[in-house]
ZAMIGU-555428 format. One record per atom (N, C-alpha, C): residue number from 1; x, y, z. Coordinates in nm, 3 decimals. Layout:
! residues N
{NUM; {X; Y; Z}}
...
This chain:
! residues 77
{1; {0.128; -0.128; 0.053}}
{1; {0.005; -0.017; 0.013}}
{1; {0.075; 0.130; 0.056}}
{2; {0.074; 0.256; -0.108}}
{2; {0.128; 0.293; -0.035}}
{2; {0.090; 0.428; -0.018}}
{3; {0.174; 0.578; 0.095}}
{3; {0.104; 0.594; 0.138}}
{3; {-0.041; 0.683; 0.128}}
{4; {-0.095; 0.689; 0.054}}
{4; {-0.207; 0.780; 0.020}}
{4; {-0.340; 0.709; 0.089}}
{5; {-0.313; 0.536; 0.039}}
{5; {-0.441; 0.414; 0.024}}
{5; {-0.392; 0.362; 0.189}}
{6; {-0.293; 0.412; 0.267}}
{6; {-0.261; 0.370; 0.404}}
{6; {-0.350; 0.433; 0.495}}
{7; {-0.481; 0.322; 0.603}}
{7; {-0.678; 0.367; 0.593}}
{7; {-0.580; 0.464; 0.762}}
{8; {-0.649; 0.559; 0.831}}
{8; {-0.592; 0.687; 0.939}}
{8; {-0.646; 0.613; 0.999}}
{9; {-0.642; 0.619; 1.167}}
{9; {-0.670; 0.564; 1.250}}
{9; {-0.696; 0.653; 1.390}}
{10; {-0.727; 0.732; 1.495}}
{10; {-0.766; 0.822; 1.561}}
{10; {-0.721; 0.690; 1.648}}
{11; {-0.593; 0.756; 1.784}}
{11; {-0.478; 0.734; 1.813}}
{11; {-0.697; 0.545; 1.961}}
{12; {-0.721; 0.652; 2.006}}
{12; {-0.874; 0.610; 2.083}}
{12; {-0.895; 0.421; 2.008}}
{13; {-0.903; 0.460; 1.909}}
{13; {-0.882; 0.298; 1.828}}
{13; {-0.833; 0.164; 1.789}}
{14; {-0.681; 0.224; 1.862}}
{14; {-0.590; 0.140; 1.901}}
{14; {-0.620; 0.059; 2.000}}
{15; {-0.613; 0.183; 2.096}}
{15; {-0.638; 0.110; 2.237}}
{15; {-0.734; -0.005; 2.316}}
{16; {-0.644; -0.089; 2.304}}
{16; {-0.778; -0.239; 2.322}}
{16; {-0.825; -0.128; 2.462}}
{17; {-0.999; -0.269; 2.457}}
{17; {-1.089; -0.165; 2.554}}
{17; {-1.054; -0.267; 2.699}}
{18; {-1.140; -0.268; 2.728}}
{18; {-1.179; -0.353; 2.914}}
{18; {-1.275; -0.462; 2.853}}
{19; {-1.178; -0.553; 2.875}}
{19; {-1.249; -0.681; 2.774}}
{19; {-1.328; -0.754; 2.851}}
{20; {-1.349; -0.751; 3.016}}
{20; {-1.365; -0.749; 3.170}}
{20; {-1.549; -0.723; 3.126}}
{21; {-1.523; -0.624; 3.156}}
{21; {-1.585; -0.526; 3.152}}
{21; {-1.787; -0.452; 3.040}}
{22; {-1.612; -0.517; 2.932}}
{22; {-1.716; -0.600; 2.757}}
{22; {-1.858; -0.708; 2.814}}
{23; {-1.727; -0.794; 2.871}}
{23; {-1.837; -0.945; 2.845}}
{23; {-1.954; -0.943; 2.947}}
{24; {-1.938; -0.840; 3.075}}
{24; {-2.045; -0.862; 3.202}}
{24; {-2.151; -0.748; 3.154}}
{25; {-2.069; -0.620; 3.061}}
{25; {-2.224; -0.570; 2.976}}
{25; {-2.333; -0.658; 2.894}}
{26; {-2.217; -0.753; 2.801}}
{26; {-2.292; -0.857; 2.748}}
{26; {-2.395; -0.969; 2.820}}
{27; {-2.338; -0.976; 2.948}}
{27; {-2.417; -1.050; 2.974}}
{27; {-2.525; -1.025; 3.051}}
{28; {-2.490; -0.831; 3.108}}
{28; {-2.626; -0.863; 3.171}}
{28; {-2.745; -0.758; 3.076}}
{29; {-2.634; -0.785; 2.995}}
{29; {-2.764; -0.630; 2.823}}
{29; {-2.925; -0.797; 2.822}}
{30; {-2.814; -0.920; 2.799}}
{30; {-2.897; -1.056; 2.709}}
{30; {-2.960; -1.093; 2.864}}
{31; {-2.971; -0.994; 3.016}}
{31; {-3.044; -1.082; 3.117}}
{31; {-3.155; -0.968; 3.143}}
{32; {-3.112; -0.869; 3.108}}
{32; {-3.212; -0.788; 3.070}}
{32; {-3.275; -0.794; 3.040}}
{33; {-3.279; -0.868; 2.867}}
{33; {-3.350; -0.897; 2.789}}
{33; {-3.427; -0.993; 2.760}}
{34; {-3.404; -1.113; 2.861}}
{34; {-3.479; -1.190; 2.849}}
{34; {-3.622; -1.182; 3.015}}
{35; {-3.531; -1.015; 3.091}}
{35; {-3.622; -1.000; 3.177}}
{35; {-3.761; -0.970; 3.169}}
{36; {-3.711; -0.955; 3.036}}
{36; {-3.851; -0.934; 2.917}}
{36; {-3.981; -0.961; 2.861}}
{37; {-3.918; -1.097; 2.913}}
{37; {-3.947; -1.189; 2.820}}
{37; {-4.126; -1.224; 2.895}}
{38; {-4.133; -1.186; 3.032}}
{38; {-4.299; -1.195; 3.075}}
{38; {-4.360; -1.014; 3.044}}
{39; {-4.326; -0.942; 2.976}}
{39; {-4.381; -0.836; 2.979}}
{39; {-4.500; -0.864; 2.877}}
{40; {-4.595; -0.744; 2.936}}
{40; {-4.707; -0.652; 2.880}}
{40; {-4.796; -0.749; 2.682}}
{41; {-4.676; -0.740; 2.605}}
{41; {-4.765; -0.821; 2.444}}
{41; {-4.807; -0.959; 2.495}}
{42; {-4.855; -0.848; 2.366}}
{42; {-4.952; -0.974; 2.287}}
{42; {-4.850; -1.145; 2.191}}
{43; {-4.904; -1.237; 2.143}}
{43; {-4.817; -1.251; 2.025}}
{43; {-4.660; -1.330; 2.126}}
{44; {-4.620; -1.466; 2.031}}
{44; {-4.469; -1.442; 2.065}}
{44; {-4.364; -1.441; 2.008}}
{45; {-4.388; -1.348; 1.905}}
{45; {-4.276; -1.200; 1.800}}
{45; {-4.209; -1.141; 1.851}}
{46; {-4.222; -1.065; 1.942}}
{46; {-4.116; -1.033; 2.088}}
{46; {-4.050; -1.162; 2.153}}
{47; {-4.124; -1.281; 2.159}}
{47; {-4.017; -1.324; 2.283}}
{47; {-3.935; -1.457; 2.164}}
{48; {-3.927; -1.436; 2.025}}
{48; {-3.829; -1.513; 1.975}}
{48; {-3.712; -1.390; 1.999}}
{49; {-3.779; -1.245; 1.971}}
{49; {-3.622; -1.205; 1.847}}
{49; {-3.588; -1.156; 2.050}}
{50; {-3.662; -1.187; 2.176}}
{50; {-3.559; -1.152; 2.217}}
{50; {-3.489; -1.218; 2.329}}
{51; {-3.522; -1.334; 2.253}}
{51; {-3.434; -1.520; 2.290}}
{51; {-3.277; -1.549; 2.185}}
{52; {-3.334; -1.496; 2.121}}
{52; {-3.238; -1.515; 1.990}}
{52; {-3.190; -1.364; 2.032}}
{53; {-3.207; -1.283; 2.049}}
{53; {-3.079; -1.137; 2.137}}
{53; {-3.004; -1.224; 2.110}}
{54; {-3.034; -1.242; 2.307}}
{54; {-2.991; -1.274; 2.395}}
{54; {-2.904; -1.397; 2.380}}
{55; {-2.950; -1.432; 2.313}}
{55; {-2.849; -1.621; 2.296}}
{55; {-2.782; -1.517; 2.216}}
{56; {-2.717; -1.491; 2.114}}
{56; {-2.661; -1.408; 1.981}}
{56; {-2.568; -1.360; 2.130}}
{57; {-2.602; -1.236; 2.223}}
{57; {-2.502; -1.205; 2.294}}
{57; {-2.419; -1.304; 2.374}}
{58; {-2.428; -1.396; 2.430}}
{58; {-2.370; -1.519; 2.516}}
{58; {-2.299; -1.610; 2.411}}
{59; {-2.355; -1.594; 2.305}}
{59; {-2.235; -1.742; 2.227}}
{59; {-2.131; -1.629; 2.098}}
{60; {-2.212; -1.488; 2.119}}
{60; {-2.075; -1.376; 2.104}}
{60; {-1.977; -1.386; 2.238}}
{61; {-2.061; -1.465; 2.339}}
{61; {-1.902; -1.404; 2.492}}
{61; {-1.862; -1.556; 2.456}}
{62; {-1.877; -1.626; 2.454}}
{62; {-1.813; -1.804; 2.495}}
{62; {-1.707; -1.800; 2.345}}
{63; {-1.816; -1.788; 2.275}}
{63; {-1.688; -1.775; 2.101}}
{63; {-1.603; -1.705; 2.113}}
{64; {-1.554; -1.595; 2.216}}
{64; {-1.460; -1.477; 2.225}}
{64; {-1.376; -1.586; 2.321}}
{65; {-1.453; -1.623; 2.431}}
{65; {-1.347; -1.755; 2.564}}
{65; {-1.260; -1.868; 2.488}}
{66; {-1.371; -1.970; 2.440}}
{66; {-1.296; -2.034; 2.327}}
{66; {-1.175; -1.965; 2.278}}
{67; {-1.227; -1.893; 2.107}}
{67; {-1.143; -1.848; 2.061}}
{67; {-0.998; -1.749; 2.130}}
{68; {-0.957; -1.702; 2.243}}
{68; {-0.831; -1.716; 2.337}}
{68; {-0.804; -1.812; 2.375}}
{69; {-0.846; -1.893; 2.540}}
{69; {-0.867; -1.998; 2.578}}
{69; {-0.769; -2.082; 2.405}}
{70; {-0.763; -2.125; 2.312}}
{70; {-0.676; -2.197; 2.260}}
{70; {-0.609; -2.090; 2.169}}
{71; {-0.613; -1.965; 2.154}}
{71; {-0.520; -1.919; 2.126}}
{71; {-0.503; -1.865; 2.017}}
{72; {-0.619; -1.832; 1.917}}
{72; {-0.683; -1.797; 1.787}}
{72; {-0.675; -1.718; 1.764}}
{73; {-0.679; -1.634; 1.910}}
{73; {-0.733; -1.491; 1.876}}
{73; {-0.631; -1.391; 2.024}}
{74; {-0.543; -1.270; 1.949}}
{74; {-0.503; -1.259; 2.055}}
{74; {-0.607; -1.160; 2.188}}
{75; {-0.411; -1.166; 2.296}}
{75; {-0.527; -1.163; 2.447}}
{75; {-0.484; -0.961; 2.456}}
{76; {-0.471; -0.915; 2.342}}
{76; {-0.419; -0.794; 2.386}}
{76; {-0.493; -0.687; 2.308}}
{77; {-0.614; -0.726; 2.263}}
{77; {-0.712; -0.664; 2.180}}
{77; {-0.820; -0.671; 2.249}}
């Protein structure tokens, strides 16, 4: 790549985030989503979306932990 095509990054973009708080936030969001499962809505469409989104968040957290444990994802990011 030439200098004209190099991507421009802000210093905060390259700074690693706090992985522990990101995991807690994702799992907390999944719990909050599932707490609305017994809301006052009719039909199961909302229930399906709540469960699918919560399971997606949990799958991302578990997948990240497995990839890091197996060394397939660097621990610095």
